[in-house]
VOSEDREN-602975 format. One record per residue (C-alpha): residue number from 1; chain; x, y negated, z negated. Coordinates in steps of 0.25 Angstrom, whole numbers. Last residue first. Layout:
<sites>
   k c     x     y     z
 NUM A     X     Y     Z
...
</sites>
This chain:
<sites>
   k c     x     y     z
 606 A   470    27    47
 605 A   455    24    48
 604 A   442    32    48
 603 A   429    24    49
 602 A   415    27    47
 601 A   415    34    34
 600 A   400    34    27
 599 A   402    25    14
 598 A   388    20    16
 597 A   380    29    25
 596 A   382    29    40
 595 A   372    30    52
 594 A   379    33    65
 593 A   374    23    79
 592 A   386    21    83
 591 A   396    33    78
 590 A   403    35    64
 589 A   416    43    59
 588 A   426    35    67
 587 A   441    43    63
 586 A   454    39    63
 585 A   454    25    67
 584 A   467    19    65
 583 A   471    10    53
 582 A   467    -6    48
 581 A   460    -7    35
 580 A   449   -15    30
 579 A   439    -9    40
 578 A   427   -14    46
 577 A   412   -11    46
 576 A   406   -23    54
 575 A   390   -22    48
 574 A   379   -25    56
 573 A   367   -28    49
 572 A   351   -22    48
 571 A   354   -15    34
 570 A   367    -8    41
 569 A   372    -7    54
 568 A   388    -3    53
 567 A   397    -7    65
 566 A   410     0    65
 565 A   425    -1    64
 564 A   426   -17    63
 563 A   441   -20    61
 562 A   445   -27    47
 561 A   457   -21    46
 560 A   464   -17    59
 559 A   459    -6    69
 558 A   467     6    77
 557 A   459    14    86
 556 A   462    29    84
 555 A   446    33    82
 554 A   436    22    87
 553 A   432     9    83
 552 A   421     1    82
 551 A   410    10    80
 550 A   395     4    83
 549 A   383     1    75
 548 A   384    12    64
 547 A   371    14    57
 546 A   370    10    41
 545 A   373    13    28
 544 A   383     4    21
 543 A   399     0    19
 542 A   401    14    29
 541 A   416    19    26
 540 A   429    16    32
 539 A   440    27    30
 538 A   454    27    26
 537 A   461    38    31
 536 A   461    55    31
 535 A   448    62    32
 534 A   437    65    22
 533 A   425    57    24
 532 A   414    60    14
 531 A   409    44    14
 530 A   423    40    11
 529 A   421    40    -4
 528 A   436    36    -9
 527 A   448    43   -10
 526 A   450    46     6
 525 A   449    31     6
 524 A   439    21    10
 523 A   435     8    15
 522 A   425    -1    16
 521 A   425   -13    25
 520 A   413   -18    16
 519 A   412   -14     2
 518 A   407     0    -1
 517 A   394     3    -9
 516 A   392    18   -15
 515 A   377    22   -20
 514 A   373    26   -34
 513 A   361    20   -32
 512 A   363    10   -42
 511 A   354     7   -54
 510 A   361    10   -67
 509 A   374     5   -61
 508 A   375    -6   -52
 507 A   386   -15   -61
 506 A   393    -4   -72
 505 A   385     0   -84
 504 A   386    -5   -98
 503 A   395     0  -108
 502 A   386     9  -116
 501 A   383     9  -130
 500 A   368     8  -127
 499 A   361    13  -114
 498 A   350     5  -112
 497 A   339    12  -101
 496 A   328     5   -92
 495 A   318    14   -85
 494 A   310     8   -72
 493 A   300    18   -69
 492 A   297    26   -52
 491 A   286    32   -48
 490 A   288    43   -37
 489 A   285    54   -46
 488 A   294    50   -57
 487 A   306    39   -53
 486 A   315    34   -65
 485 A   321    21   -61
 484 A   333    17   -70
 483 A   338     4   -79
 482 A   349     2   -86
 481 A   352    -6   -97
 480 A   367    -5  -104
 479 A   367    -9  -120
 478 A   381    -8  -126
 477 A   389   -20  -118
 476 A   403   -19  -122
 475 A   408   -19  -109
 474 A   403   -31  -104
 473 A   402   -29   -88
 472 A   410   -37   -80
 471 A   404   -40   -66
 470 A   403   -29   -55
 469 A   397   -35   -43
 468 A   402   -48   -45
 467 A   395   -62   -45
 466 A   398   -71   -34
 465 A   386   -70   -25
 464 A   386   -78   -15
 463 A   384   -94   -14
 462 A   396  -102   -11
 461 A   404   -92    -6
 460 A   392   -84     1
 459 A   389   -98     8
 458 A   404  -101    11
 457 A   403   -89    19
 456 A   390   -92    25
 455 A   396  -106    29
 454 A   408   -99    36
 453 A   400   -91    46
 452 A   396  -104    53
 451 A   381   -99    57
 450 A   381   -98    73
 449 A   379   -87    77
 448 A   375   -77    69
 447 A   367   -84    59
 446 A   362   -93    70
 445 A   357   -84    81
 444 A   344   -83    76
 443 A   342   -99    76
 442 A   344  -107    67
 441 A   337  -123    70
 440 A   327  -121    57
 439 A   334  -134    52
 438 A   338  -129    40
 437 A   343  -116    46
 436 A   351  -123    56
 435 A   357  -133    44
 434 A   361  -123    35
 433 A   361  -127    20
 432 A   349  -118    18
 431 A   356  -107    26
 430 A   368  -107    17
 429 A   359  -104     5
 428 A   354   -92    14
 427 A   369   -87    15
 426 A   372   -88     1
 425 A   358   -79    -1
 424 A   365   -69     7
 423 A   366   -58    -3
 422 A   380   -53   -10
 421 A   379   -41   -20
 420 A   380   -41   -36
 419 A   373   -56   -38
 418 A   357   -64   -35
 417 A   354   -75   -40
 416 A   343   -82   -31
 415 A   340   -97   -37
 414 A   350  -105   -26
 413 A   341   -95   -14
 412 A   328  -102   -20
 411 A   334  -116   -21
 410 A   339  -115    -8
 409 A   325  -109    -3
 408 A   316  -121    -8
 407 A   325  -130    -1
 406 A   323  -122    12
 405 A   309  -121     9
 404 A   305  -135     7
 403 A   312  -139    20
 402 A   301  -128    27
 401 A   290  -133    20
 400 A   281  -129     9
 399 A   290  -120     2
 398 A   294  -104     3
 397 A   304   -95     2
 396 A   307   -81     2
 395 A   320   -75    -4
 394 A   320   -59     1
 393 A   328   -48    -6
 392 A   337   -36    -6
 391 A   342   -39    11
 390 A   353   -29    12
 389 A   345   -19    21
 388 A   347    -5    17
 387 A   357     5    11
 386 A   362    -6     2
 385 A   355    -4   -10
 384 A   360   -17   -19
 383 A   359   -11   -34
 382 A   348   -17   -44
 381 A   353   -25   -55
 380 A   343   -37   -52
 379 A   331   -34   -44
 378 A   329   -31   -30
 377 A   316   -29   -23
 376 A   314   -43   -15
 375 A   304   -52   -10
 374 A   307   -65   -18
 373 A   298   -76   -15
 372 A   303   -92   -18
 371 A   291  -103   -15
 370 A   291  -107   -28
 369 A   301  -101   -39
 368 A   310   -91   -38
 367 A   325   -87   -34
 366 A   329   -73   -37
 365 A   337   -68   -49
 364 A   346   -55   -44
 363 A   358   -53   -53
 362 A   366   -41   -53
 361 A   360   -37   -39
 360 A   369   -24   -37
 359 A   378   -21   -27
 358 A   383   -14   -13
 357 A   386   -16     1
 356 A   382   -30     4
 355 A   376   -31    19
 354 A   385   -39    28
 353 A   380   -52    31
 352 A   392   -58    41
 351 A   401   -59    30
 350 A   396   -70    22
 349 A   383   -67    21
 348 A   385   -53    14
 347 A   373   -46    13
 346 A   363   -43     3
 345 A   351   -50     8
 344 A   341   -59     3
 343 A   332   -62    15
 342 A   329   -77    16
 341 A   315   -80    19
 340 A   310   -94    20
 339 A   295   -98    20
 338 A   288  -111    24
 337 A   274  -119    21
 336 A   261  -115    23
 335 A   256  -107    36
 334 A   242  -103    39
 333 A   236   -89    43
 332 A   222   -93    41
 331 A   219   -97    56
 330 A   225   -82    59
 329 A   213   -76    53
 328 A   214   -71    38
 327 A   208   -58    32
 326 A   217   -49    40
 325 A   208   -34    40
 324 A   211   -22    30
 323 A   214   -10    36
 322 A   226    -4    25
 321 A   237    -8    34
 320 A   232   -21    36
 319 A   231   -25    20
 318 A   244   -17    19
 317 A   251   -26    30
 316 A   243   -39    24
 315 A   249   -37    10
 314 A   262   -35    16
 313 A   259   -50    22
 312 A   256   -58    12
 311 A   250   -70    18
 310 A   254   -84    11
 309 A   256   -88    26
 308 A   269   -96    22
 307 A   274   -86    12
 306 A   271   -73    19
 305 A   278   -77    31
 304 A   290   -79    25
 303 A   288   -67    17
 302 A   288   -59    32
 301 A   300   -60    34
 300 A   306   -47    32
 299 A   298   -39    39
 298 A   282   -33    39
 297 A   281   -23    49
 296 A   281   -21    66
 295 A   291   -32    70
 294 A   287   -37    83
 293 A   299   -39    93
 292 A   304   -53   101
 291 A   293   -61   106
 290 A   298   -73   113
 289 A   297   -87   109
 288 A   299   -99   118
 287 A   307  -113   116
 286 A   304  -127   120
 285 A   290  -129   109
 284 A   300  -137   102
 283 A   303  -128    92
 282 A   306  -117   100
 281 A   318  -122   107
 280 A   327  -111   104
 279 A   320   -98   109
 278 A   310   -92    99
 277 A   311   -77    96
 276 A   299   -69    93
 275 A   296   -57    83
 274 A   281   -54    81
 273 A   281   -48    66
 272 A   274   -37    62
 271 A   261   -35    50
 270 A   250   -24    53
 269 A   244   -21    65
 268 A   248   -22    79
 267 A   239   -19    92
 266 A   249   -23   100
 265 A   244   -33   109
 264 A   238   -39    94
 263 A   253   -39    89
 262 A   258   -50   101
 261 A   247   -58   102
 260 A   250   -62    87
 259 A   263   -64    88
 258 A   259   -73   101
 257 A   252   -81    93
 256 A   260   -84    83
 255 A   272   -88    92
 254 A   262   -97   101
 253 A   257  -103    85
 252 A   271  -105    82
 251 A   276  -110    96
 250 A   266  -121    94
 249 A   269  -124    79
 248 A   282  -126    82
 247 A   295  -117    79
 246 A   307  -118    72
 245 A   305  -120    59
 244 A   298  -105    60
 243 A   288  -104    48
 242 A   292   -96    41
 241 A   304   -93    38
 240 A   316   -82    40
 239 A   331   -82    33
 238 A   340   -68    35
 237 A   336   -61    50
 236 A   344   -51    56
 235 A   346   -53    69
 234 A   362   -52    65
 233 A   360   -64    57
 232 A   347   -69    56
 231 A   339   -83    55
 230 A   330   -85    65
 229 A   320   -76    56
 228 A   307   -88    59
 227 A   294   -82    56
 226 A   280   -85    62
 225 A   267   -85    56
 224 A   257   -77    51
 223 A   251   -69    65
 222 A   238   -63    64
 221 A   232   -52    72
 220 A   218   -46    68
 219 A   212   -34    75
 218 A   206   -26    63
 217 A   218   -17    61
 216 A   225   -30    57
 215 A   238   -38    61
 214 A   248   -47    54
 213 A   258   -55    62
 212 A   272   -62    57
 211 A   278   -70    66
 210 A   293   -70    69
 209 A   303   -81    75
 208 A   317   -78    79
 207 A   323   -90    83
 206 A   332   -88    96
 205 A   345   -92    99
 204 A   350   -83   111
 203 A   338   -79   117
 202 A   341   -66   127
 201 A   333   -62   137
 200 A   327   -49   137
 199 A   331   -34   138
 198 A   326   -21   135
 197 A   332    -9   126
 196 A   328     8   126
 195 A   337    14   117
 194 A   328    19   107
 193 A   331    26    94
 192 A   329    12    87
 191 A   345     9    81
 190 A   353    19    90
 189 A   345    20   102
 188 A   345     4   100
 187 A   359     3    99
 186 A   364    10   111
 185 A   352     5   120
 184 A   359    -9   115
 183 A   372    -5   118
 182 A   371     1   131
 181 A   364   -12   136
 180 A   374   -20   130
 179 A   385   -12   137
 178 A   378   -13   152
 177 A   375   -28   149
 176 A   387   -35   145
 175 A   392   -38   159
 174 A   380   -43   162
 173 A   380   -57   152
 172 A   378   -60   140
 171 A   370   -47   133
 170 A   363   -45   122
 169 A   361   -34   115
 168 A   352   -29   105
 167 A   349   -14   100
 166 A   349   -20    85
 165 A   348   -36    84
 164 A   337   -33    71
 163 A   328   -25    82
 162 A   328   -14    91
 161 A   318    -4    98
 160 A   318    -9   111
 159 A   334   -11   110
 158 A   338   -26   114
 157 A   346   -30   126
 156 A   347   -47   127
 155 A   350   -56   137
 154 A   361   -65   138
 153 A   360   -68   151
 152 A   349   -74   160
 151 A   333   -71   161
 150 A   333   -64   174
 149 A   346   -60   177
 148 A   347   -55   163
 147 A   336   -46   164
 146 A   340   -40   177
 145 A   354   -38   169
 144 A   346   -28   157
 143 A   341   -22   169
 142 A   354   -18   176
 141 A   359   -14   164
 140 A   349    -3   163
 139 A   338     4   156
 138 A   329    -8   152
 137 A   318    -6   143
 136 A   305   -12   148
 135 A   300   -27   142
 134 A   313   -32   150
 133 A   315   -47   146
 132 A   310   -61   143
 131 A   308   -63   128
 130 A   295   -61   125
 129 A   282   -70   124
 128 A   269   -64   118
 127 A   258   -63   130
 126 A   254   -50   124
 125 A   258   -42   136
 124 A   273   -50   134
 123 A   271   -45   118
 122 A   268   -29   123
 121 A   280   -28   134
 120 A   289   -35   122
 119 A   285   -25   111
 118 A   285   -14   122
 117 A   300   -19   125
 116 A   303   -19   110
 115 A   300    -6   107
 114 A   294    -7    93
 113 A   281   -15    97
 112 A   276    -3   103
 111 A   282     7    93
 110 A   275    -2    79
 109 A   261    -4    86
 108 A   260    12    87
 107 A   265    14    74
 106 A   254     4    69
 105 A   258    -9    63
 104 A   262    -9    46
 103 A   256    -3    33
 102 A   257    12    39
 101 A   244    19    31
 100 A   249    33    25
  99 A   242    46    28
  98 A   251    51    39
  97 A   250    48    54
  96 A   250    33    51
  95 A   262    34    44
  94 A   269    43    54
  93 A   266    31    67
  92 A   272    20    56
  91 A   284    29    54
  90 A   287    32    70
  89 A   284    17    72
  88 A   296    12    64
  87 A   295    -2    61
  86 A   293    -1    45
  85 A   302    10    44
  84 A   315     7    41
  83 A   314   -10    39
  82 A   302   -16    34
  81 A   290   -14    24
  80 A   284     2    28
  79 A   272     1    21
  78 A   264    16    20
  77 A   251    17    17
  76 A   242    26     7
  75 A   253    31    -2
  74 A   252    44    -8
  73 A   263    44   -17
  72 A   270    56   -10
  71 A   265    54     3
  70 A   271    41     3
  69 A   285    47    -2
  68 A   283    58    11
  67 A   281    48    20
  66 A   293    39    16
  65 A   302    54    16
  64 A   295    57    32
  63 A   301    42    37
  62 A   314    43    32
  61 A   318    29    36
  60 A   318    25    21
  59 A   325    38    17
  58 A   333    45    26
  57 A   336    35    35
  56 A   337    23    26
  55 A   350    30    20
  54 A   349    31     4
  53 A   343    44     3
  52 A   329    48     3
  51 A   313    43    -1
  50 A   313    41   -13
  49 A   300    39   -18
  48 A   294    27   -24
  47 A   279    23   -35
  46 A   275    10   -39
  45 A   285     2   -32
  44 A   294    -7   -38
  43 A   305    -2   -41
  42 A   306     5   -30
  41 A   306    -9   -22
  40 A   318   -13   -31
  39 A   328    -2   -29
  38 A   333     8   -37
  37 A   331    20   -28
  36 A   336    12   -16
  35 A   346    21   -13
  34 A   339    34   -15
  33 A   330    30    -5
  32 A   317    23    -9
  31 A   302    23    -7
  30 A   291    13   -13
  29 A   277    17   -16
  28 A   267     5   -20
  27 A   254     3   -26
  26 A   242    -5   -19
  25 A   236   -15   -28
  24 A   237   -27   -17
  23 A   247   -35   -24
  22 A   255   -20   -27
  21 A   255   -19   -12
  20 A   260   -34    -9
  19 A   271   -32   -20
  18 A   274   -17   -13
  17 A   276   -22     1
  16 A   285   -33    -7
  15 A   293   -25   -14
  14 A   296   -13    -1
  13 A   299   -26     8
  12 A   310   -30    -5
  11 A   317   -16    -3
  10 A   312    -4     3
   9 A   304     4    13
   8 A   292    12    16
   7 A   284     5     6
   6 A   272    15    -1
   5 A   258    10    -3
   4 A   249    14   -12
   3 A   233     9   -15
   2 A   229     5     1
   1 A   219    -5     2
</sites>
C-alpha cells in the first residue's frame, strides 16, 4: 500500500479521499489555488501546496504544477477525484510515465472510452445495447438526415468528447439540420478540442441509470448495482438514489451484466461508471436500455452505492491501484435498503439555479443521527469560493426502504441549518412533497419541462435563508478572535489570535481570499472597478469566472433593460447575463469561446 497520496482536486471530494487514506494509514497531500488557500480540504490534509492563481487553467488544470507539487511532497500516487483532470487521458499518461502511480483507469482505456463513437463501437461488439445511430463521426448534413429518415425525428447530434449537455443538439425537423450540425461541431471544438460529432436517435423522456463497477489488474470485474440519476436540471444531476425505483429485478440484472461486459471488453481497471438511458416503460419490462457513456473516474454520487453495499469504493480504488486483488465475488455483493444523495449547491433555485456570487457561512450546522452522512469541506465562518463548482456539500440519507429513506430525508433537511448564502435545500424539501418524485415517476425532463416554477419560488420563500450576510455587530465588543493558517515547508498550521480593545471585524474578514464578488446583472461606471476598462459608457461585467457560450448583442444595437447580452458557462451551468439599463451597444469585448474572469467587461452601453 502507498505511504503518501496527493489528491489533485479540491473541496468535499478531496476530503472524502483523504478520509479513506487516513483509515488505510496513508499520509495525505492537498493542492490549492489562491482562491482556496483557506478552504477545508487544505485544512484536512497533512501537507498542502499552492499550485497557482484562482483561475482553474492556471492551477487545478496545470498538469506540470500538480506533478511538481507531487515531487516536492514525495508522494507515491496521485488520485484525481472527479472533475478537473480526472478524465484527462493525457494527464493520466503523464502520471503513468512519471515516478507516481495513477489512481484510476489506464490512459489507454480512458482515451478509448472518452471518444463516444469508439466507445459505442466497443460496446456494440460486447453485446451492450447502444442507442440506434452512427458508430462513426458524421461530416455532412446528408448523413444526419439519413439517420433521421431511418429512425425518425428528433435525432441528437453529439460531440465526441461531450458531456453535461455540451455539444449536444436536438434536431426536430430537416430544416434545422445544417445549423445544429455546425453548432455542435463548434461547441465540440471549443469545449473538448474535438469537432467530431455523431448522430443517434433522441430519446424524449428517458431515465438516467448508471452502474458502478470496480475492476482490478487480475482480470476481476464486479458491478455494485445501479443508481438512478434522473432528477436533473440542464443535464446536471441534483438528487441521486440507489437502487432505482423504476427498474424491475430482471432489468436490474440485465443492466448490471451489460456494464460488466462493456468494461471487460475495454480492459478497464479501477472504479468507473457505465451510464445508460432507459426508455419509459422499463418498470414493466416493456422498455429498453441503451449505453450512453463510461465515466472513467469516481463520481459525485458514489456515496449512495457505498451506503447500500457497505463497500468503501475509494479504498478499493487505492487498493486496486496498489496492485491488490478484489477480495469479494459478484455473488458477495449484497444490496441492503435504500439511499438518496442531495447535492447541497450554493445556488438560487428560484432563479433557474443561478450560482451564488459570494457570502460567508455564518451558520453551518448539518444534520446527524442514524442513517445520515455528510460529505463536505466547509465549516462555519468559511467564505464561499465561487470560482469553481457550486456544490459545497452532499447529504446522503439511508434507510431500510425507500419510504423510510424519504421520511428520514425530510427530517435531515429540516435539521440542516445554513445561512450566509443561498442553497438549494428548499428545493430538496420541495421534492420530498412532490408526487412525481415520491412515486419515482420522474424522468430527465421533469425539472426542465414539467415542474411548476412557482412551486420552487414558494419553497424558497418558505424555507430559504432569511439571514443577512452582514448582521449588526455589537460595537462595544472588546475581544475579537481571528484564525489564520500558516504554511511552513508545505505543512499547514492553524493559529488563533485574540485582539483586545478593537472593534469586531466586518463579516468575512480574517479568512477571506480578497476576491470581489458582484451581484447578478452587474453594472459598473467609470468610478468603480470595471476589469481594467477605461473607455466611456456603462459596462456589463462578468459575474464569475467562466466561458462565453454565445454573444447575443452586436455593436450599434439598441437594447432594453433585462435583455440578455451573452450566455456565460460557469460551474457547469449556463447563465444569462442581462443588462439593468437600456441604450446603444458601443463595444462588445468578448467572443464565443472566450474565457473571462469575474469583473471583466463584456459589453459597453451608452
